[in-house]
C-alpha positions in Angstrom: 95.7 44.0 106.8 91.3 44.5 107.3 92.4 47.3 109.9 94.0 48.7 107.3 91.9 48.4 104.7 88.8 49.7 107.0 91.0 52.6 107.8 91.5 53.5 103.8 88.0 53.1 103.4 86.9 55.5 106.1 89.3 58.1 104.7 87.7 57.8 101.3 84.6 58.1 102.9 85.0 61.4 105.1 85.3 64.8 103.6 88.7 65.6 102.8 90.0 68.8 104.7 90.4 72.3 103.3 93.9 72.8 102.2 95.4 76.1 100.8 98.6 77.6 100.4 98.7 80.7 103.1 99.1 84.4 102.3 102.8 84.8 103.3 105.2 88.0 103.1 108.0 87.5 102.4 106.9 84.0 100.9 109.3 80.9 102.7 111.9 79.0 100.6 109.9 76.0 101.4 106.2 75.7 101.9 104.0 72.4 101.7 100.5 72.8 102.4 99.0 70.8 105.4 95.1 70.8 106.3 93.4 74.0 107.3 92.6 74.2 111.3 89.7 76.5 112.6 90.5 78.5 115.5 86.9 78.0 117.1 88.1 76.9 120.4 91.2 79.6 120.6 95.0 78.9 120.9 97.5 77.6 123.4 100.6 79.1 123.6 103.7 77.3 124.9 107.3 78.1 125.1 109.6 75.2 126.1 112.8 76.6 127.5 112.3 79.8 127.1 114.7 82.9 127.1 113.7 86.2 127.7 113.9 86.9 124.0 111.7 84.0 123.2 109.2 85.2 125.8 109.1 88.6 124.3 108.3 87.1 121.1 105.5 84.9 122.8 104.2 88.3 124.2 104.4 89.8 120.8 102.5 86.7 119.1 99.7 87.0 122.2 99.3 90.8 121.3 98.4 90.2 117.8 96.0 87.5 118.5 94.5 89.4 121.1 94.1 91.9 118.7 92.5 90.0 116.1 89.9 88.4 118.8 91.6 85.0 119.1 91.1 84.0 122.6 94.4 82.0 124.7 92.7 79.0 125.8 93.5 75.8 127.2 91.9 73.6 124.6 93.0 75.6 121.3 95.4 75.0 118.7 98.7 74.5 120.5 101.3 76.9 119.2 104.7 75.7 120.8 107.9 77.9 120.4 111.3 75.8 120.4 114.7 76.3 120.3 116.8 74.0 118.1 119.4 73.1 120.8 116.7 71.4 122.8 114.9 69.5 119.7 117.7 68.7 117.2 116.7 68.5 113.4 118.7 67.2 110.7 116.7 69.4 108.5 118.3 72.9 109.8 121.3 73.3 108.0 124.4 75.6 108.9 122.9 78.2 106.7 119.3 78.2 108.4 120.6 78.7 112.0 121.7 82.5 112.0 118.1 83.5 111.4 116.4 80.5 110.0 113.4 78.7 111.3 111.1 75.8 110.6 107.3 75.5 111.4 105.8 72.1 111.3 102.1 71.6 111.3 100.1 68.8 113.0 96.5 68.0 114.0 95.8 70.6 116.6 99.5 71.8 116.9 101.9 74.2 115.5 105.9 73.8 116.5 107.7 76.8 116.0 112.1 76.3 115.8 114.6 78.4 115.5 118.2 78.1 116.5 118.4 81.5 117.6 116.3 84.4 119.3 115.8 85.6 115.7 114.9 82.6 114.4 112.1 82.1 116.7 110.9 85.5 116.4 110.6 85.5 112.7 108.8 81.9 112.9 106.1 83.9 115.1 106.0 86.6 112.5 105.1 84.1 109.5 102.3 82.4 112.0 100.7 85.7 112.6 100.3 85.3 108.6 99.2 82.3 108.3 96.3 83.0 110.4 93.1 84.7 108.5 89.8 85.4 108.5 86.9 83.2 107.7 84.1 85.7 108.2 81.6 86.2 111.2 84.4 86.7 113.7 86.0 83.3 113.0 90.1 82.6 112.0 91.5 79.6 110.5 95.2 78.5 110.3 96.1 78.3 106.6 98.3 75.5 108.2 101.6 74.6 106.4 105.1 73.0 106.9 107.8 75.8 106.3 111.6 75.8 106.1 112.7 79.2 105.7 115.9 81.7 106.0 116.9 84.7 104.5 119.2 85.6 101.1 121.0 88.6 102.9 122.0 89.2 105.9 121.2 92.8 106.4 117.6 94.0 105.5 116.6 97.4 106.1 114.9 100.7 105.4 116.4 104.1 105.0 113.9 106.6 106.8 114.2 110.0 105.6 113.8 112.5 108.6 115.3 115.8 107.0 113.3 116.9 104.0 110.4 117.8 105.7 108.2 115.0 107.4 109.6 113.8 111.1 108.2 110.9 112.4 107.0 111.0 116.0 108.6 108.9 118.4 105.9 106.5 118.4 105.4 106.5 114.3 109.3 105.1 114.7 108.6 102.5 116.9 105.5 101.2 114.7 108.0 101.5 111.4 110.3 99.1 113.6 108.1 96.5 114.7 106.2 96.7 111.4 109.3 95.7 109.4 110.5 93.3 112.1 107.0 91.6 111.4 108.2 91.1 107.4 111.7 89.8 108.8 113.7 93.1 108.1 116.7 93.6 110.6 117.7 97.3 110.3 116.4 100.9 110.4 118.5 103.8 109.5 116.9 107.4 110.0 118.4 110.0 108.0 119.9 112.9 109.1 121.3 116.0 107.6 120.3 118.4 110.6 117.4 116.8 112.8 119.3 114.8 115.1 120.2 117.0 117.8 123.9 117.1 118.9 125.3 118.8 122.2 128.2 119.7 120.6 126.9 121.1 117.6 123.2 122.6 118.6 122.6 125.2 115.9 121.2 122.9 113.1 118.6 121.1 114.8 115.2 122.9 114.2 113.0 123.2 117.7 110.3 120.8 117.4 111.6 119.2 114.2 114.7 116.9 115.6 115.3 113.9 117.6 116.9 114.4 121.1 119.2 111.9 122.7 116.6 110.6 124.9 114.4 109.9 121.8 117.5 107.9 120.2 118.0 105.8 123.3 114.2 105.1 123.7 114.4 104.0 120.0 117.2 101.7 120.4 116.3 99.9 123.3 112.7 99.5 121.7 113.9 98.3 118.4 116.1 95.9 120.3 113.7 93.3 121.6 112.4 93.1 117.8 115.9 92.3 116.6 116.1 95.7 114.8 119.7 97.5 114.8 119.1 101.2 114.7 122.1 102.4 112.2 122.1 106.6 112.4 122.6 108.1 108.6 124.3 111.5 109.4 125.5 113.2 106.4 129.1 114.2 106.7 130.1 115.3 103.3 127.4 116.7 101.2 123.8 117.4 101.8 124.5 119.7 105.0 122.8 122.8 103.6 120.6 123.2 106.5 123.9 122.9 108.8 126.0 125.3 106.4 123.6 128.2 106.5 124.7 128.9 110.3 127.6 131.6 110.0 129.6 129.9 112.9 130.0 126.9 109.7 130.4 129.4 106.6 134.2 128.7 106.6 133.7 125.2 106.2 131.5 125.2 103.1 132.8 124.2 100.2 130.8 127.4 98.6 129.2 129.8 100.2 126.1 128.7 102.2 126.1 125.6 99.7 125.6 122.1 100.6 129.3 120.5 101.1 131.8 120.5 103.4 135.2 121.6 102.3 137.9 118.7 102.8 140.7 121.2 103.2 139.5 122.7 106.1 140.5 120.9 109.4 137.0 122.0 110.8 135.6 119.6 108.9 136.9 116.3 110.3 136.4 117.8 113.7 132.6 118.4 112.9 132.7 114.9 111.9 134.5 113.4 114.4 132.1 115.3 117.3 128.3 114.3 115.6 129.7 110.7 115.1 131.2 110.4 118.5 127.7 111.2 119.9 126.4 109.2 117.5 128.1 106.3 118.3 127.0 106.7 122.2 123.2 106.7 121.1 123.3 103.8 118.3 125.3 101.2 119.5 124.9 99.3 116.2 128.0 97.6 114.4 128.0 100.8 111.5 127.3 103.9 111.2 126.6 105.6 108.2 127.7 108.7 106.7 126.2 109.1 103.5 128.7 111.1 101.2 126.8 111.2 98.3 126.0 113.5 95.4 128.8 116.2 96.1 128.0 118.1 93.5 129.7 121.5 95.0 133.0 119.4 95.3 135.6 121.4 93.2 133.5 124.6 92.7 134.8 126.7 95.7 137.6 126.1 98.4 138.8 122.6 96.6 138.6 124.2 93.1 142.7 124.0 92.5 143.0 120.5 94.3 140.1 119.3 91.9 142.0 120.9 89.1 145.0 119.7 89.9 144.5 116.0 91.2 140.9 115.2 89.9 137.4 115.2 91.2 137.8 111.1 92.4 141.0 111.6 94.2 139.8 114.5 96.4 136.8 113.1 97.0 138.3 109.4 97.7 141.2 111.1 100.0 138.7 112.8 102.4 136.8 109.6 102.4 139.9 108.1 103.7 140.7 110.8 106.0 136.9 110.3 107.5 137.6 106.7 108.1 140.8 107.2 109.8 139.4 110.1 112.0 136.4 107.7 113.3 138.3 104.5 113.6 138.5 104.9 117.4 134.9 104.5 117.5 135.3 100.8 116.1 132.3 101.0 113.6 132.1 99.7 110.0 131.3 103.0 107.8 128.6 102.6 105.3 128.7 105.3 102.3 126.8 106.1 99.1 128.6 104.6 96.2 127.4 107.3 93.6 130.5 109.6 93.7 133.3 107.0 93.7 132.1 104.4 91.4 133.1 106.8 88.6 136.8 106.0 89.9 137.1 102.4 89.4 141.1 102.4 89.0 141.5 104.8 92.3 139.3 102.4 94.2 141.4 99.5 94.0 144.5 101.4 95.1 142.6 102.4 98.6 144.4 101.4 101.7 143.3 97.7 102.7 142.2 99.5 106.2 139.6 101.7 104.1 138.2 98.5 102.2 138.1 96.7 105.7 136.2 99.4 107.3 133.7 100.4 105.0 130.5 99.0 102.8 129.3 101.2 99.8 126.1 100.7 99.0 125.1 101.3 95.6 122.0 103.3 95.1 119.7 103.9 92.1 115.8 104.2 92.2 114.5 103.6 88.9 113.9 100.4 86.9 116.9 99.1 84.5 116.3 96.6 81.8 119.9 96.7 81.5 120.6 95.8 85.1 122.5 97.3 88.0 125.9 95.9 87.7 127.5 99.4 87.2 126.6 100.4 90.7 128.1 97.5 92.4 131.0 96.5 90.1 133.5 99.2 90.7 133.5 98.0 94.4 133.4 94.0 93.9 136.1 94.6 91.8 138.3 96.6 94.4 137.7 94.0 97.3 135.0 96.3 98.9 131.8 95.1 100.6 128.3 96.3 99.1 125.0 96.6 99.6 121.9 97.7 97.4 119.8 100.7 97.7 116.3 100.6 95.9 113.6 102.9 96.3 109.9 102.9 96.6 109.0 105.8 94.4 107.6 107.8 96.8 109.0 111.1 96.5 107.1 114.4 95.1 104.0 112.2 94.2 100.3 112.2 95.3 100.6 108.9 96.0 103.9 106.4 95.1 104.6 105.0 91.8 104.4 101.5 92.4 105.2 100.4 88.7 108.5 102.1 89.3 109.3 101.2 92.8 108.4 97.9 93.0 110.2 97.0 89.5 113.2 98.7 91.3 113.2 97.0 94.2 112.9 93.6 92.2 115.7 94.2 89.7 118.2 95.9 92.1 118.0 93.4 95.1 118.1 90.3 92.3 121.1 91.5 91.0 123.0 92.8 94.2 122.3 88.7 95.5 124.0 87.6 92.2 126.8 90.1 92.8 127.2 89.3 96.6 125.9 92.1 98.5 125.6 91.4 101.9 122.6 93.8 102.5 119.6 95.9 100.8 118.7 99.2 102.5 115.3 100.2 100.8 114.6 104.1 100.8 112.1 106.1 101.4 112.5 110.2 100.6 110.6 113.0 101.1 112.1 115.4 98.4 109.3 118.0 98.4 108.1 117.6 102.1 104.8 116.6 101.1 105.0 112.6 100.8 102.7 110.7 103.5 104.7 108.0 105.7 101.2 105.9 105.4 101.4 105.7 101.5 105.0 103.7 101.9 103.8 100.7 103.3 103.6 98.7 100.1 106.9 99.4 98.9 108.3 98.6 102.3 107.1 95.2 102.4 108.0 94.6 98.9 111.3 95.6 99.9 111.4 93.2 102.9 110.4 90.4 100.8 112.7 90.9 98.0 115.9 91.1 100.5 114.8 87.8 102.5 113.8 86.0 99.4 116.2 84.0 97.3 116.7 85.6 93.8 114.1 87.9 92.0 111.2 88.1 94.2 107.5 87.9 92.2 105.8 91.0 91.9 102.7 89.4 90.7 102.4 87.3 93.6 103.3 90.3 95.9 100.2 92.1 94.4 97.8 89.4 95.1 99.1 88.8 99.0 99.6 92.3 100.2 96.0 93.1 101.3 95.2 89.7 102.6 98.6 90.0 104.9 98.7 93.8 105.9 94.9 94.6 106.0 93.4 91.5 106.9 91.1 92.1 103.7 90.1 88.8 102.5 87.9 89.8 99.4 91.3 91.1 97.6 89.7 94.5 96.7 92.5 96.4 98.6 95.0 94.7 96.0 92.8 95.9 93.2 92.8 99.3 94.3 96.7 99.5 94.6 96.8 98.2 91.2 94.3 100.8 90.0 96.5 103.9 91.2 99.3 102.1 89.6 97.5 102.0 86.3 96.5 105.6 86.9 100.5 106.6 87.2 101.2 104.9 84.3 98.6 106.4 82.0 100.0 109.9 83.2 103.7 108.8 82.2 103.7 106.5 79.6 100.5 107.9 77.5 100.4 111.5 78.4 104.1 111.7 78.8 104.1 114.1 82.3 105.8 113.1 85.0 102.8 110.7 86.3 100.7 111.8 89.3 103.3 114.2 90.6 102.9 117.1 93.5 103.5 119.5 90.5 100.5 118.3 88.4 98.4 118.4 91.5 99.5 122.3 92.3 100.2 123.3 88.5 97.4 125.9 87.5 95.5 125.2 84.4 95.0 128.9 83.4 98.5 129.5 83.7 100.4 130.2 80.4 103.3 127.7 81.3 100.9 125.0 82.2 98.9 124.9 78.7 101.5 122.3 77.3 100.6 120.0 80.3 97.0 120.8 80.0 97.2 119.7 76.2 99.3 116.6 76.7 96.6 115.7 79.9 93.5 116.4 78.3 93.0 113.3 76.3 93.5 111.2 79.3 91.6 112.8 81.9 88.7 110.7 81.7 90.6 107.2 81.8 92.6 108.8 84.7 89.6 109.7 86.8 87.8 106.4 86.1 90.9 104.6 87.6 91.2 106.6 90.7 87.2 106.5 91.5 87.7 102.8 90.6 89.9 103.0 94.0 87.8 104.7 95.9 84.9 102.1 95.0 87.3 99.7 96.0 88.1 101.0 99.3 84.7 101.3 100.3 83.9 97.9 98.9 86.6 96.3 101.2 85.2 98.2 104.2 82.2 97.7 103.8 82.8 93.6 103.5 84.8 93.9 106.5 83.9 96.9 108.7 86.5 98.4 111.6 85.6 98.1 115.5 83.8 101.0 116.7 86.8 101.7 118.5 90.2 101.6 117.2 92.6 98.9 118.4 96.1 100.3 119.4 99.4 98.7 120.2 99.4 98.1 124.1 102.1 96.8 126.6 102.0 93.1 126.7 100.3 93.4 130.3 97.3 95.1 128.7 95.4 93.4 125.9 93.0 95.1 123.9 89.3 94.1 123.9 88.2 95.7 120.7 89.1 93.3 117.7 88.9 95.0 114.4 88.6 93.4 111.0 90.7 95.6 108.6 93.9 96.5 109.9 96.0 99.5 109.2 93.5 101.7 108.9 95.6 104.6 108.4 97.1 103.4 105.4 94.3 102.5 103.8 92.7 106.3 104.6 95.9 107.4 103.0 95.2 105.0 99.9 91.8 106.8 100.0 93.5 110.4 99.9 96.0 109.4 97.2 92.9 108.4 94.8 91.2 111.6 95.6 94.3 113.7 94.7 94.7 112.0 91.5 90.9 112.1 90.5 91.3 115.7 91.6 93.9 116.4 89.0 91.9 115.1 86.2 88.9 117.2 87.6 91.0 120.2 87.8 91.9 120.0 83.9 88.5 119.3 83.0 86.8 122.1 85.2 89.3 124.9 83.8 88.4 123.6 80.0 84.7 124.1 81.0 85.3 127.7 82.6 87.1 128.6 79.3 84.6 127.2 76.9 81.8 128.7 78.8 83.2 132.2 79.0 84.1 132.2 75.3 80.4 130.9 74.7 78.9 133.9 77.2 81.3 136.3 75.2 79.5 135.2 71.6 76.4 135.1 73.1 76.7 139.0 74.9 77.4 140.1 71.2 74.5 138.7 69.5 71.3 140.7 69.2 68.9 137.2 69.6 68.2 137.4 73.6 66.4 133.9 73.0 69.8 132.0 72.5 70.2 129.2 75.7 71.9 128.9 77.4 71.8 132.9 78.7 75.1 135.0 79.4 73.6 134.8 83.0 73.5 130.8 83.0 77.0 130.6 81.6 78.2 133.0 84.1 76.4 131.1 86.8 77.9 128.0 85.8 81.3 129.5 86.3 81.1 131.3 89.4 77.3 130.5 91.0 76.5 127.8 93.6 77.9 125.0 92.6 80.1 126.7 89.7 82.9 125.8 88.6 85.4 127.8 90.6 83.7 126.7 93.5 84.3 123.1 92.6 88.0 123.6 92.2 88.4 125.8 95.6 86.3 123.5 97.3 88.2 120.2 96.1 91.6 121.8 97.6 89.9 122.5 100.8 88.6 119.2 101.5 92.1 117.6 100.5 94.0 120.1 102.9 92.1 119.0 105.9 92.3 115.0 104.8 96.1 115.7 104.2 96.4 117.6 107.3 94.6 114.6 109.2 97.0 111.5 107.5 100.3 113.7 108.3 99.8 114.2 112.3 99.2 110.6 112.5 102.7 110.0 111.5 104.4 113.3 111.8 105.3 116.0 114.2 103.8 119.2 113.4 107.1 120.7 112.0 107.3 121.5 108.5 103.4 120.5 108.1 102.9 124.7 107.8 104.5 124.9 104.6 102.4 122.4 102.9 99.1 123.9 104.5 100.5 127.3 103.2 100.3 125.9 99.8 96.7 124.8 100.1 95.7 128.0 101.7 97.6 130.2 98.7 95.8 128.1 96.1 92.5 128.1 97.3 93.2 132.1 97.9 94.0 132.0 94.1 90.6 130.9 93.1 88.6 132.8 95.6 90.2 135.9 94.0 89.4 134.4 90.3 86.1 134.1 92.0 86.4 137.8 92.7 87.1 138.9 89.1 84.4 136.2 87.1 82.0 138.3 89.8 83.1 141.7 88.5 82.5 140.6 85.4 79.1 139.3 86.3 78.2 142.7 88.0 79.4 144.7 84.4 76.9 142.3 82.5 74.2 142.8 84.9 74.6 147.0 84.8 75.6 147.8 81.2 75.0 144.4 79.2 79.3 144.2 78.1 81.6 141.6 79.5 85.2 142.1 79.8 87.4 140.1 77.7 88.8 136.1 79.0 92.4 138.3 79.4 91.2 140.7 81.5 89.2 138.2 83.7 92.4 135.9 83.9 90.5 133.0 81.9 92.5 131.2 78.8 91.3 130.4 75.7 89.3 127.6 75.3 90.9 124.5 74.1 90.4 123.4 70.6 87.6 121.6 70.0 89.4 118.2 68.3 90.9 117.7 71.9 88.3 118.1 74.0 
């Protein structure tokens, strides 16, 4: 009794160990914080009764620790990986066994338990996030007892490889290991024409397509990370690039269109040939046939059939034929749900074999306060399994609009879980061929969190966790930087009522007559827009200053070659891309400001030129120089596009093949040349003023009228 009392008194006298909830993505179901454990003495990694898969997990964890500069010693924190079969645990429910895990923290030890290789792997990924910087290259384990398992069986990413950017193989590998680190288990490369086929070699562009060897290497690589690679080859619509070849013209619903004609026997032959090759290259349980947005259907070869039987029946009849044709491959077929959802009664009459063989993926990429049931209910009512496909809203924007993206992912995934959807396939698209892959991680990680977590994933929690987990930024400044760009998007879309910070707005010519309406809308908000963008740049600089990167960047290495240059901020390519997004947003505002100043100064120069009073200040020469002299406004616009061009090319080539970069750079070059030509026109006006004291009209010079004073 006395000993117990003494122990209690000592416990009261000693300072309590620090205890805090770790920053985690996804947030586990059950987290009980335990006292923090400093890692001053490094770690000791132990794997009991390890399989080859568990050994890979151990090596993967070892690489991460070495990248952060945490040594593996014989005296540090013991991290033990083990299987449930050797260490039974009554708290490990049947629901946990396929992919779930537990983490138990005791003094000097962390024990990771999974019933499967996947469970052990996901436990190790969580441990990576539990290790945080304590400053001065010291680290601490934010210890906790954790019980965790996924809400959805299939959690994946659909990666657009057909609208311009085509990932390098190395970047595809980075995507795989990154989504695996956040507990996704499926990667789906999207093909319209960029997978090479021996049976149909014409569509694949040289330098911009995936070879058979690329596919095999990626599949083998992904298997180590418990990620299945599921190819999506469009097999009905979205086939314009193939259908421009003369040899396929008879298969096109409309000349050089995008939809296969169901009545043509060659259509099924083409599908059979390509998917037979895909099945050999990608041995997952699924093949994705696309089949979305078949707008041309019924406008050409099948018009008579659609007029007679209806669009829904013609569409579903061909889908059934595709299913029958591909059935010998023994794969379940994924297809987009946007067309057949409009024929709910016909869906109920589809053969049971079709319902068994297929999974319908409902897709919608914007938030919906009324919910997403309508995209799934036609299929659940018909007895067809469903997945949900939200989107991160990266397409056609200078930086993704995560106001839309996060809400859409949260709401659609929540509703999918409620309605029994077994998977989530988050999507990234490159509609205009300009979006940069390194901008996408914010939406990708939130998609992973939403699919793993039960119910509605918390957006505020994610927003306050992302930078710590992904970048190792313990200041939280990179979290705030993301919020600043979201505020800039919201300002443009909601207040200015333009299509947020779109590429169209970035490229728009403020002097063009058809852009004057946009200019009038955005003019009252450019000051605030620029402040949000520039605050982003300041926050990025502050985060970098607080945790400077190592002189030599750390790269992923094979397990037998551990890096020796730890870095404090991680995923610096994504930080650079965030900075570029902010610079492009800032330039949108600056461009409209400068255009107004040019128009105003030229109008003032004309008024001054018509006055007999030569003492008026500023003089005509000074006003024209402000427009077109050293540091003149036109030069500012030209220089702005030039700098952004170079930064853009650098970011592109870090993730993509050179293929399809040229058209984007040509857009920069064309726009730069446009402003150079305007410099020449104003220079002509300057010479005329110098020679004979006459200024050409603004119309002759190409300069628009100045905006009304009340709106400037």
